[in-house]
N, C-alpha and C positions, 0 to 999 in steps of 0.2 A: 518543304523542308520538314521531314519527319521530326528531327531533333528540336528544331525551333517550336513546332506545333506542340511537341510533348512538354517542352519547358512552360509553354503557356497554357497547357491543358485544352488546347483547341482540337477541333475535328474529332471529338469523341475520345480522345486520349486522356489517360490519367496524367496529372500533372507531376512531372518528375524532373529533377535537376540533372544536368549533364554529369556523366560519370566516366571514368577512364575506360571502363569496359565498352562503352559506346564507340570507342575507336576500332573495335573488331580486330581483324587480322593485323592491322598496323601495329598494335601493341607487341607483336612478335617480330614481324618482319622490318618494321620501321621504313617500309616503302609507302609512299604517299598514295600509290595506286591501290593500296589495301585498306585505306581509311574507310571505315564503315562497311567493310566486307566481312560477312559472318559465314561460318560453316552452317549449311542448311541440312537439317535432318531429313531422313526419308519421309515420304508422305503416308506410309503404312501406319495406320492407327492415329493419324493426325486429328481425327474427331475426338479422340479421348485423351489427348495429350496437352490439354490446355494448362495454363494460360499460354497465349501466343505472343509472338515477337520476341526479339532477343532479350527484351527486358521484362517480359511477362506482363506487358501493358494491357493486353486485350484478353477478355474472358471467353467470348464466343467465337466459334468458327466463322460464322456469317460476318461478324464485325471484322475479323481479320481479313476475310476475302475483300470486304468493302474497302478497308483502309489500304491493302496492298494493290488493289485496282487503281487507286488514286496515286499512291506514292511510286509504284513501280511501272505502271503503264500509262499514267496520266489520264485515266478515264474514270468518270463516275459511273459505276455499274448500276444497272437497273435492279430493282428488287427481284425480277425474274432472273437475271443474270447471276445475281448472288445466290439465289436459291438453287439454280442448276449447277453452279460450280461447287457449292457446299454439298449438294447431293452426291456429286461425283466423288468428292474427297471423302464423304462418309462411307461410300461403297468400298473404300480401301481399308476399312476396319476388319481385322481378323475376326473370324467367328470362333476360333479356339484360342482363348487367351490364358489357358492353363499352363 
C-alpha cells in the first residue's frame, strides 16, 4: 500500500501525511473506481522531469522504477532490471531542448 508506506516513511519513501490530492481522479468524478487514479504524463524527457510520483516523493529515476516495480507489478526488480529500464527511459530524452 503506497499511501500507508508513505505515511510511515517506509520502503524508501519520504514520510508524508495523506492529502486530498492523493485521491486522484476521484476528486473530480466522485467515482470510487477513480480513487488513486492519476493522469500520467508522457515518458518523453522523463529522465529530466523529477521529482517523481504524483506527490514528488522520489528524486531519482532509478528509485522511481524500483518503487513502481513493487507497487504496480508486485515485483522486486533486480539492480540490472532497474538499470536497463532506466536506460531505456533515459533514451527518451530529447536532444534539442531549445
